C-alpha positions as CSV (number, residue, x, y, z in Angstrom):
1,M,-16.6,-36.5,-31.5
2,A,-14.4,-33.4,-32.2
3,T,-14.0,-32.4,-35.8
4,G,-12.0,-29.6,-37.5
5,E,-13.6,-26.7,-39.4
6,Y,-14.6,-27.5,-43.0
7,F,-13.4,-25.3,-45.8
8,G,-14.7,-26.3,-49.2
9,S,-13.0,-26.3,-52.5
10,S,-13.6,-22.6,-53.2
11,S,-11.7,-21.8,-50.0
12,A,-9.1,-24.0,-48.5
13,G,-6.8,-26.6,-50.1
14,S,-5.2,-29.8,-48.9
15,F,-1.9,-28.0,-48.1
16,T,-3.5,-25.4,-45.7
17,N,-2.9,-27.1,-42.4
18,Q,0.7,-27.8,-43.2
19,I,1.3,-24.3,-44.3
20,K,-0.5,-22.9,-41.3
21,A,1.6,-25.0,-38.9
22,A,4.8,-24.0,-40.7
23,I,3.9,-20.3,-40.4
24,D,2.9,-20.7,-36.8
25,A,6.3,-22.3,-36.1
26,R,8.3,-19.5,-37.7
27,L,6.2,-16.4,-37.3
28,G,4.2,-17.2,-34.2
29,S,0.5,-18.1,-33.9
30,S,-1.9,-15.5,-35.2
31,T,-4.3,-16.3,-32.4
32,E,-1.9,-14.6,-29.9
33,N,-2.1,-11.3,-31.8
34,R,-5.8,-11.0,-32.3
35,S,-8.6,-13.1,-30.8
36,V,-12.3,-13.1,-30.5
37,R,-13.7,-15.3,-27.8
38,S,-14.6,-18.7,-29.1
39,S,-18.0,-18.3,-27.6
40,L,-19.4,-15.4,-29.5
41,F,-22.0,-14.6,-26.7
42,R,-21.1,-14.9,-23.1
43,S,-23.1,-17.8,-21.5
44,T,-22.9,-15.9,-18.2
45,L,-25.4,-13.2,-19.4
46,P,-28.6,-13.5,-17.4
47,L,-31.7,-14.1,-19.4
48,N,-33.5,-11.0,-18.0
49,G,-31.3,-8.7,-20.1
50,S,-29.1,-7.2,-17.5
51,G,-25.4,-7.2,-17.5
52,V,-22.9,-7.6,-14.6
53,G,-24.4,-6.1,-11.5
54,G,-27.7,-5.6,-13.3
55,Q,-26.3,-2.8,-15.4
56,A,-25.5,-2.8,-19.1
57,D,-22.0,-1.5,-20.1
58,Y,-22.9,1.8,-21.7
59,V,-19.4,3.2,-21.6
60,L,-19.0,5.4,-24.6
61,P,-16.1,7.3,-26.0
62,A,-16.0,11.1,-25.8
63,R,-18.5,12.7,-28.1
64,K,-15.9,14.1,-30.4
65,Q,-14.3,10.6,-30.9
66,A,-17.7,9.0,-31.3
67,D,-18.6,11.5,-34.0
68,H,-15.4,10.8,-35.8
69,L,-15.9,7.1,-35.8
70,T,-19.5,7.3,-36.9
71,D,-18.4,9.7,-39.7
72,L,-15.9,7.1,-40.9
73,Y,-18.7,4.5,-40.9
74,W,-21.0,6.6,-43.0
75,Y,-18.3,7.5,-45.4
76,Y,-16.5,4.2,-45.9
77,V,-18.9,1.4,-44.9
78,D,-22.5,2.5,-45.5
79,P,-22.0,3.2,-49.2
80,L,-21.0,-0.4,-49.6
81,Y,-23.2,-2.1,-47.0
82,P,-26.3,0.0,-46.4
83,F,-27.6,-2.1,-43.5
84,L,-28.7,0.8,-41.3
85,D,-31.2,3.6,-41.6
86,R,-29.1,6.7,-41.1
87,Q,-32.0,8.9,-40.1
88,R,-33.2,6.5,-37.4
89,F,-29.6,5.8,-36.2
90,E,-28.7,9.5,-35.8
91,H,-32.0,10.2,-34.0
92,S,-31.1,7.4,-31.4
93,Y,-27.5,8.5,-31.4
94,R,-28.4,12.0,-30.3
95,A,-30.9,10.8,-27.8
96,L,-28.3,8.5,-26.2
97,F,-25.7,11.2,-25.7
98,A,-28.5,13.6,-24.5
99,G,-29.7,11.1,-21.9
100,T,-33.2,11.0,-23.3
101,S,-35.3,8.0,-24.2
102,L,-34.8,6.1,-27.4
103,D,-37.4,4.9,-29.8
104,A,-35.4,1.8,-30.6
105,D,-34.3,-1.1,-28.4
106,E,-31.7,0.6,-26.3
107,R,-29.5,-2.4,-25.6
108,I,-29.4,-3.5,-29.2
109,F,-28.8,0.1,-30.4
110,V,-25.8,0.5,-28.1
111,S,-24.5,-2.8,-29.3
112,I,-24.8,-1.7,-32.9
113,L,-23.1,1.6,-31.9
114,N,-20.1,-0.2,-30.4
115,I,-19.8,-2.4,-33.4
116,V,-19.8,0.7,-35.6
117,F,-17.0,2.1,-33.4
118,A,-15.1,-1.2,-33.6
119,L,-15.4,-1.4,-37.4
120,S,-14.4,2.2,-37.9
121,T,-11.4,1.8,-35.7
122,Q,-10.2,-1.0,-37.9
123,L,-10.4,1.4,-40.8
124,I,-7.9,3.8,-39.3
125,E,-4.8,2.4,-40.9
126,S,-2.6,5.1,-39.4
127,L,-3.0,3.7,-35.9
128,P,-0.3,1.4,-34.6
129,P,-1.7,-2.2,-34.9
130,D,-1.6,-2.9,-31.2
131,Q,-3.6,0.2,-30.4
132,R,-6.0,-0.4,-33.3
133,D,-6.6,-4.0,-32.2
134,S,-7.0,-3.3,-28.5
135,S,-9.4,-0.4,-29.1
136,S,-11.6,-2.2,-31.7
137,Q,-11.6,-5.3,-29.5
138,G,-12.7,-3.3,-26.5
139,Y,-15.7,-1.9,-28.5
140,F,-16.6,-5.3,-29.8
141,T,-16.4,-6.8,-26.3
142,R,-19.0,-4.3,-25.1
143,A,-21.2,-5.1,-28.1
144,Q,-21.0,-8.8,-27.2
145,D,-21.9,-8.2,-23.6
146,L,-24.9,-6.1,-24.6
147,L,-26.2,-8.4,-27.3
148,Q,-28.2,-11.4,-26.4
149,L,-29.2,-14.0,-28.9
150,S,-31.8,-16.4,-27.6
151,L,-32.8,-19.5,-29.7
152,W,-36.3,-19.1,-28.3
153,D,-37.0,-15.5,-29.3
154,T,-38.3,-14.4,-32.7
155,G,-35.7,-11.6,-33.0
156,S,-36.2,-8.2,-34.6
157,I,-35.1,-6.0,-37.5
158,E,-32.6,-4.3,-35.2
159,L,-31.1,-7.6,-34.2
160,I,-30.6,-8.6,-37.8
161,Q,-28.9,-5.2,-38.5
162,C,-26.6,-5.8,-35.5
163,L,-25.6,-9.3,-36.7
164,L,-24.9,-8.1,-40.2
165,I,-22.6,-5.3,-39.0
166,M,-21.0,-7.7,-36.6
167,S,-20.2,-10.0,-39.5
168,Q,-18.5,-7.1,-41.2
169,Y,-16.3,-6.5,-38.2
170,L,-15.5,-10.2,-37.7
171,Q,-14.2,-10.4,-41.3
172,S,-11.4,-8.1,-40.2
173,T,-10.3,-10.5,-37.4
174,N,-9.7,-13.7,-39.3
175,N,-12.3,-15.6,-37.3
176,P,-14.1,-17.5,-40.0
177,H,-16.2,-19.7,-37.7
178,Q,-17.7,-16.7,-35.8
179,T,-18.4,-14.9,-39.1
180,W,-20.1,-18.0,-40.5
181,M,-22.3,-18.5,-37.5
182,I,-23.3,-14.8,-37.2
183,V,-24.4,-14.6,-40.9
184,G,-26.3,-17.8,-40.5
185,S,-28.1,-16.5,-37.5
186,A,-29.0,-13.3,-39.3
187,V,-30.5,-15.3,-42.2
188,R,-32.6,-17.5,-40.0
189,I,-34.0,-14.6,-38.0
190,A,-34.8,-12.7,-41.2
191,Q,-36.6,-15.8,-42.6
192,G,-38.4,-16.2,-39.2
193,L,-39.7,-12.6,-39.6
194,G,-40.8,-13.3,-43.2
195,L,-38.4,-10.8,-44.8
196,H,-37.9,-13.3,-47.7
197,L,-41.6,-12.8,-48.6
198,P,-42.6,-9.9,-50.9
199,E,-45.8,-9.3,-48.9
200,T,-43.9,-8.6,-45.7
201,A,-42.5,-5.4,-47.1
202,S,-45.4,-4.5,-49.3
203,E,-47.9,-4.6,-46.4
204,L,-46.0,-1.8,-44.6
205,S,-47.6,1.6,-45.1
206,N,-44.4,3.5,-44.5
207,E,-42.1,3.7,-47.6
208,P,-38.9,4.1,-45.6
209,E,-39.8,1.0,-43.6
210,R,-40.5,-0.9,-46.8
211,D,-37.2,0.1,-48.2
212,L,-35.3,-0.8,-45.0
213,V,-36.9,-4.3,-44.8
214,K,-36.0,-5.0,-48.4
215,R,-32.4,-3.8,-47.9
216,I,-32.0,-5.9,-44.8
217,W,-33.2,-9.0,-46.5
218,H,-30.8,-8.3,-49.4
219,G,-28.1,-7.6,-46.9
220,C,-28.6,-11.1,-45.6
221,I,-28.3,-12.4,-49.2
222,L,-25.1,-10.5,-49.9
223,M,-23.4,-11.6,-46.7
224,D,-24.6,-15.2,-47.2
225,R,-23.1,-15.2,-50.7
226,M,-19.8,-13.5,-49.6
227,I,-19.2,-15.8,-46.6
228,A,-20.2,-19.0,-48.5
229,I,-17.7,-18.1,-51.3
230,T,-14.8,-17.3,-49.0
231,H,-15.5,-20.4,-46.8
232,G,-16.2,-22.8,-49.6
233,R,-19.5,-23.8,-48.0
234,P,-23.0,-24.0,-49.4
235,A,-25.0,-20.8,-49.4
236,M,-28.1,-20.9,-47.2
237,I,-30.4,-18.8,-49.4
238,S,-31.7,-20.4,-52.6
239,D,-31.7,-18.6,-56.0
240,Q,-35.5,-18.5,-55.8
241,L,-35.6,-16.8,-52.4
242,A,-32.8,-14.4,-53.4
243,S,-34.9,-13.1,-56.3
244,S,-38.3,-13.1,-54.5
245,V,-38.0,-9.5,-53.1
246,I,-37.5,-6.9,-55.8
247,L,-35.3,-3.8,-55.2
248,P,-36.1,-0.5,-56.9
249,S,-34.8,0.3,-60.4
250,I,-31.5,2.2,-60.7
251,P,-31.7,5.5,-62.6
252,D,-28.6,6.5,-64.6
253,T,-26.9,9.8,-64.6
254,N,-29.1,11.6,-67.1
255,V,-32.4,9.9,-66.0
256,T,-34.8,11.8,-63.7
257,S,-37.7,9.3,-63.5
258,V,-38.2,5.7,-62.6
259,D,-41.2,3.7,-63.9
260,G,-42.7,6.9,-65.3
261,V,-42.5,8.7,-61.9
262,Q,-40.6,11.9,-61.8
263,L,-38.1,12.0,-59.0
264,G,-36.6,14.8,-57.0
265,A,-32.9,15.4,-56.6
266,I,-32.8,13.8,-53.1
267,Q,-34.7,10.7,-54.3
268,L,-32.4,10.4,-57.3
269,H,-29.2,10.6,-55.2
270,K,-30.6,8.0,-52.8
271,L,-31.3,5.5,-55.5
272,R,-28.0,6.1,-57.2
273,Y,-26.3,5.8,-53.8
274,Q,-27.8,2.3,-53.4
275,A,-26.9,1.3,-57.0
276,F,-23.6,-0.2,-55.8
277,F,-25.6,-2.4,-53.5
278,H,-27.9,-3.6,-56.2
279,K,-25.1,-4.3,-58.7
280,S,-23.1,-6.1,-56.0
281,L,-26.0,-8.4,-55.4
282,E,-26.3,-9.2,-59.1
283,L,-22.5,-9.9,-59.3
284,Y,-22.5,-12.2,-56.4
285,E,-25.4,-14.2,-57.8
286,V,-23.2,-14.9,-60.9
287,I,-20.3,-15.8,-58.6
288,N,-22.6,-18.1,-56.6
289,H,-23.6,-19.9,-59.8
290,A,-19.9,-20.3,-60.6
291,V,-19.3,-21.9,-57.2
292,L,-22.2,-24.3,-57.7
293,A,-20.9,-25.3,-61.1
294,F,-17.2,-25.6,-60.5
295,Y,-16.6,-25.8,-56.7
296,S,-19.0,-28.6,-55.7
297,S,-18.0,-31.9,-54.2
298,A,-17.0,-33.2,-57.6
299,S,-14.7,-30.2,-58.1
300,P,-12.4,-30.1,-61.1
301,L,-9.8,-28.7,-58.7
302,K,-9.8,-31.8,-56.6
303,S,-7.1,-34.3,-57.6
304,P,-8.0,-38.0,-57.7
305,T,-6.7,-39.9,-54.7
306,Y,-3.5,-41.9,-55.4
307,P,-1.6,-43.4,-52.4
308,N,1.7,-41.6,-51.6
309,G,1.5,-39.4,-54.7
310,T,1.5,-42.4,-57.1
311,G,-0.3,-42.4,-60.4
312,S,0.9,-41.2,-63.8
313,T,0.2,-37.8,-65.2
314,T,-2.3,-39.4,-67.7
315,Q,-4.1,-41.1,-64.8
316,R,-4.3,-37.9,-62.8
317,T,-5.5,-35.8,-65.7
318,L,-8.0,-38.2,-67.1
319,G,-9.3,-39.2,-63.7
320,R,-10.6,-35.7,-63.0
321,P,-14.3,-34.8,-63.7
322,E,-15.0,-33.1,-67.0
323,L,-15.1,-29.3,-67.0
324,D,-18.4,-27.8,-68.3
325,L,-16.8,-25.3,-70.7
326,G,-20.2,-24.3,-72.0
327,K,-21.3,-23.3,-68.5
328,A,-18.1,-21.4,-68.0
329,L,-18.6,-19.5,-71.2
330,Q,-22.2,-18.8,-70.3
331,L,-21.2,-17.4,-66.9
332,D,-18.4,-15.4,-68.4
333,Q,-21.0,-13.9,-70.8
334,Q,-23.1,-13.0,-67.8
335,L,-20.2,-11.2,-66.2
336,T,-19.7,-9.2,-69.4
337,K,-23.4,-8.5,-69.6
338,W,-23.3,-7.3,-66.0
339,E,-20.4,-5.0,-66.6
340,K,-22.2,-3.5,-69.6
341,S,-25.3,-2.9,-67.5
342,L,-23.5,-0.7,-65.0
343,P,-24.8,2.8,-64.8
344,S,-22.3,5.3,-66.0
345,F,-21.6,6.7,-62.5
346,L,-20.3,3.2,-61.4
347,T,-17.9,2.7,-64.3
348,M,-14.2,3.7,-64.6
349,A,-15.0,5.3,-67.9
350,E,-16.8,8.2,-66.2
351,P,-14.5,11.3,-65.9
352,E,-13.1,11.5,-62.4
353,T,-13.9,15.2,-62.2
354,T,-17.7,14.6,-62.7
355,L,-18.1,12.0,-59.9
356,D,-18.7,12.3,-56.2
357,E,-15.8,10.5,-54.4
358,V,-18.3,8.0,-52.9
359,F,-19.4,7.0,-56.4
360,R,-15.8,6.9,-57.6
361,R,-14.9,4.6,-54.8
362,Q,-17.9,2.4,-55.5
363,A,-16.8,2.1,-59.1
364,V,-13.2,1.1,-58.1
365,I,-14.5,-1.6,-55.8
366,L,-16.9,-3.0,-58.3
367,R,-14.0,-3.2,-60.8
368,I,-12.0,-5.2,-58.2
369,R,-14.9,-7.5,-57.5
370,L,-15.4,-8.1,-61.2
371,L,-11.8,-9.1,-61.7
372,H,-12.0,-11.4,-58.7
373,A,-15.2,-12.9,-60.0
374,R,-13.5,-13.7,-63.3
375,M,-10.6,-15.2,-61.6
376,L,-12.8,-17.4,-59.5
377,L,-14.8,-18.5,-62.5
378,L,-11.8,-19.4,-64.7
379,R,-9.5,-20.9,-62.0
380,P,-10.7,-24.5,-62.8
381,M,-9.7,-23.9,-66.4
382,L,-6.3,-22.7,-65.3
383,T,-5.9,-25.7,-63.1
384,R,-6.8,-28.1,-65.9
385,F,-4.5,-26.3,-68.3
386,C,-1.6,-26.5,-65.9
387,L,-2.1,-30.3,-65.5
388,S,-3.1,-31.3,-69.1
389,Q,-0.6,-29.5,-71.3
390,C,2.4,-31.8,-70.6
391,P,4.4,-33.8,-73.1
392,E,2.6,-37.1,-72.6
393,T,-0.9,-35.7,-73.0
394,S,-0.6,-32.6,-75.1
395,Q,-0.7,-34.3,-78.5
396,A,-3.6,-36.5,-77.6
397,H,-5.6,-33.5,-76.3
398,D,-4.8,-30.9,-78.9
399,D,-8.5,-30.3,-79.7
400,L,-10.9,-27.4,-79.6
401,S,-11.8,-27.9,-76.0
402,S,-8.1,-27.8,-75.0
403,R,-7.7,-24.6,-76.8
404,V,-10.7,-23.1,-75.1
405,V,-9.3,-24.2,-71.7
406,Q,-6.0,-22.5,-72.6
407,Q,-7.8,-19.2,-73.5
408,C,-9.7,-19.3,-70.3
409,A,-6.5,-19.9,-68.3
410,M,-4.9,-16.9,-70.0
411,V,-7.9,-14.6,-69.2
412,C,-7.8,-15.9,-65.6
413,V,-4.1,-14.9,-65.3
414,E,-4.8,-11.5,-67.0
415,A,-7.5,-10.8,-64.5
416,A,-5.1,-11.6,-61.6
417,Q,-2.5,-9.3,-63.0
418,S,-5.1,-6.5,-63.7
419,L,-6.4,-6.8,-60.1
420,I,-2.9,-6.5,-58.6
421,S,-2.0,-3.5,-60.8
422,F,-5.3,-1.9,-60.1
423,I,-4.7,-2.0,-56.3
424,V,-1.2,-0.7,-56.8
425,Q,-2.7,2.2,-58.8
426,F,-5.1,3.3,-56.1
427,Q,-3.0,2.3,-53.0
428,Q,-2.6,5.1,-50.5
429,H,0.5,5.6,-48.3
430,D,-0.9,8.2,-45.9
431,G,-2.9,5.9,-43.6
432,T,-6.2,6.3,-45.4
433,L,-8.3,3.9,-47.5
434,G,-8.6,6.3,-50.5
435,L,-10.8,4.6,-53.0
436,L,-10.0,1.0,-52.1
437,P,-11.8,-1.4,-49.9
438,A,-10.7,-2.1,-46.3
439,W,-7.3,-3.5,-45.8
440,W,-8.5,-7.1,-44.9
441,Y,-10.3,-7.2,-48.2
442,R,-7.2,-6.0,-50.1
443,V,-5.1,-8.7,-48.5
444,F,-7.7,-11.3,-49.6
445,Y,-7.7,-10.1,-53.2
446,I,-3.9,-9.8,-53.4
447,Y,-3.4,-13.3,-51.9
448,T,-6.0,-14.8,-54.3
449,A,-4.4,-13.2,-57.3
450,A,-0.9,-14.2,-56.2
451,T,-1.9,-17.9,-56.1
452,V,-3.0,-17.6,-59.7
453,L,0.4,-16.2,-60.6
454,I,2.1,-19.3,-59.0
455,A,0.0,-21.5,-61.2
456,A,0.9,-19.4,-64.3
457,R,4.6,-19.9,-63.6
458,L,4.0,-23.6,-64.3
459,R,3.5,-22.8,-67.9
460,P,6.4,-20.4,-68.9
461,A,6.0,-21.2,-72.6
462,V,2.5,-19.6,-72.4
463,F,2.9,-17.0,-69.7
464,S,5.7,-14.5,-69.9
465,S,8.1,-15.0,-67.0
466,L,8.9,-11.3,-67.0
467,D,5.3,-10.2,-66.9
468,I,4.4,-12.8,-64.2
469,S,7.4,-11.9,-62.1
470,R,6.5,-8.2,-62.3
471,S,3.0,-8.8,-61.1
472,W,4.3,-11.2,-58.4
473,N,6.7,-8.6,-57.1
474,Q,3.9,-6.0,-57.0
475,A,1.7,-8.4,-55.0
476,M,4.5,-9.2,-52.5
477,G,5.3,-5.5,-52.3
478,L,1.6,-4.8,-51.5
479,L,1.6,-7.4,-48.7
480,H,4.8,-5.8,-47.4
481,D,3.1,-2.4,-47.3
482,H,0.2,-4.0,-45.4
483,E,2.5,-5.6,-42.7
484,N,1.8,-2.9,-40.1
485,L,-2.0,-3.5,-40.3
486,G,-2.0,-6.9,-38.7
487,P,-0.6,-10.5,-38.8
488,S,-2.6,-11.6,-41.9
489,P,-0.5,-9.9,-44.6
490,R,2.7,-11.3,-43.2
491,R,1.3,-14.8,-42.9
492,C,-0.1,-14.6,-46.4
493,A,3.3,-13.6,-47.8
494,A,5.0,-16.4,-45.9
495,A,2.4,-18.9,-47.2
496,L,3.0,-17.7,-50.7
497,Q,6.7,-18.0,-50.3
498,I,6.5,-21.5,-48.9
499,L,4.1,-22.6,-51.7
500,S,6.2,-21.0,-54.4
501,T,9.5,-22.4,-53.1
502,K,8.1,-25.9,-52.4
503,M,6.2,-26.0,-55.7
504,F,9.3,-25.4,-57.8
505,Q,11.7,-27.2,-55.6
506,D,9.7,-30.4,-56.2
507,Q,9.6,-29.7,-60.0
508,Q,13.4,-29.7,-60.4
509,P,14.5,-32.7,-62.6
510,Q,16.0,-35.6,-60.6
511,P,19.5,-36.6,-61.8
512,A,18.9,-40.3,-61.1
513,A,15.8,-40.5,-63.2
514,L,15.8,-43.0,-66.0
515,P,15.5,-41.5,-69.5
516,N,12.3,-43.2,-70.3
517,S,10.7,-43.3,-66.9
518,E,7.3,-41.9,-66.5
519,T,7.4,-38.9,-64.2
520,N,4.7,-38.3,-61.6
521,A,5.0,-34.5,-62.0
522,A,2.2,-33.1,-64.0
523,V,4.0,-29.9,-64.7
524,P,7.4,-29.1,-66.4
525,S,10.5,-28.2,-64.4
526,I,11.3,-24.6,-63.8
527,T,14.8,-23.5,-64.6
528,N,16.9,-21.7,-62.0
529,E,16.9,-18.6,-64.3
530,Q,13.2,-18.5,-64.3
531,Q,13.0,-19.0,-60.5
532,E,15.4,-16.1,-59.9
533,T,13.1,-13.7,-61.7
534,F,10.9,-13.8,-58.6
535,D,12.3,-11.4,-56.0
536,M,11.5,-12.4,-52.4
537,P,11.0,-9.4,-50.2
538,F,9.9,-11.7,-47.3
539,P,13.0,-13.7,-46.2
540,Y,11.4,-14.9,-43.0
541,L,11.7,-18.6,-44.0
542,T,14.4,-18.9,-46.6
543,Q,17.0,-17.3,-44.3
544,D,16.0,-19.4,-41.3
545,A,18.4,-22.4,-41.3
546,A,16.1,-24.2,-38.8
547,F,13.2,-24.2,-41.3
548,D,12.9,-27.5,-43.1
549,M,11.1,-27.1,-46.4
550,D,11.3,-30.8,-47.0
551,A,9.1,-31.4,-43.9
552,I,6.2,-29.9,-45.8
553,T,4.6,-32.6,-48.0
554,F,1.5,-32.1,-50.1
555,D,0.5,-33.3,-53.5
556,I,1.4,-30.4,-55.9
557,N,-0.9,-32.0,-58.5
558,D,-3.8,-31.4,-56.1
559,F,-4.5,-27.8,-57.1
560,S,-6.8,-27.2,-54.2
561,W,-4.0,-25.0,-52.9
562,L,-5.1,-22.6,-55.5
563,N,-8.2,-22.0,-53.4
564,S,-6.6,-21.4,-50.1
565,M,-7.9,-18.4,-48.1
566,P,-6.0,-16.0,-45.8
567,G,-8.5,-16.8,-43.0
568,S,-7.5,-20.4,-43.1
569,L,-3.8,-19.8,-42.8
């Protein structure tokens, strides 16, 4: 029996398939522009490890180009995702180009190298999109052909590293299924090797090897959390296993010792360099707890089922599961505690002139991740606020919990606005990343924040239309600036425009309605004046006379649209 891909409540909403079909019809299918083979590993690869004709595809770029791409990886990727041992990598890298033997598994190393090339190519935003896609896809295809994943083999540390980096690349391609399966494979192989057990690392006599084993296991945890959150699916690694292997303490700027041991300058820099990784793991644990609390099967974002959109506002509101406000406040306090625990060199308060640019970029990205975490945590409260504060229920529910829900909704919207303005502040226009994350992550954050703004527009009495429209226009402007990087920004902008237009089209008062009739709409109507405050720099759909907005039908009171993801569009 064939089934579609499942995206849970923290990821895709009930409207996603309709929106995707509408965008495909007007903008063209995204699969034509960028594709990764549905079978991640070619089934035609012989089991003895040889490629076509018995020879592996070791075609490499010119040394100068290879050096440039690896430099990009060490500068932009490794500080955020330290999955490789640089010293080992560079030793094998030099040996490969020199034609001498490698200490590592040669086939896996060349596969890793090609994925590094593919990922770094995606980071060169100045390249024309067709050239960037074809070049990166070429490298990735070679990596696929070289890598063999057998269900019957134990695997190796190198294989896990390869899979983790491969998952990084796949995130840039809008192929959620491949990303999901690759991360799952990495986790299972790591557990098969015992990386989740403290004694596995402690029994190694070599300190660099102990450090690498710990980092790889925590790399599995990080990617497991990230992919689970963006796909709305359960994480594979339990809280207990996630905390079983301890990472080293992080020394602050003015600290020169750890656990009473005096450290040299190189050791201090290494530990501080990895501090971003440590704090990211801590942050994603809090996010994971938020997902478990508010995005489970009984999600507060999931509307009760009423046939053909029937059911009164009161029925819809009261039929939803109760929000655990105490849990929300507890998790928000954990986010605040986490922020206060950041070492000074990972905060925006540290003077820019005193920070290495790598640390400065780490601080910027942590700030973006924190704002996104707060949005994710408080979105259920924003949803409840948008549905409950209507004329027929507001008086009956004007209690303390309702006021807490409103405050949470306001903080959620503030986080969305701050995230958008933060990206605007650091956005580069010279084809470089600057201090921001890769472009596909930026699109993800912008889209997520913009859906929060749409929800905020439903409560113009609480959220300033002028402020919301300013943030909205910034978000749409950012997506416009990202158009040349791939189909995803344009599709996200089109989805937002469809959602916004449809949402408020359906909320206009009906002239034929009886004065005392009970409306099915859970939100107040938006006046034309308020609607016009939103500029639309993406006229792909509204100017197309053949596009039928009325053909798109989804329950606007089912706020699962608030959790839709770019990868599902």
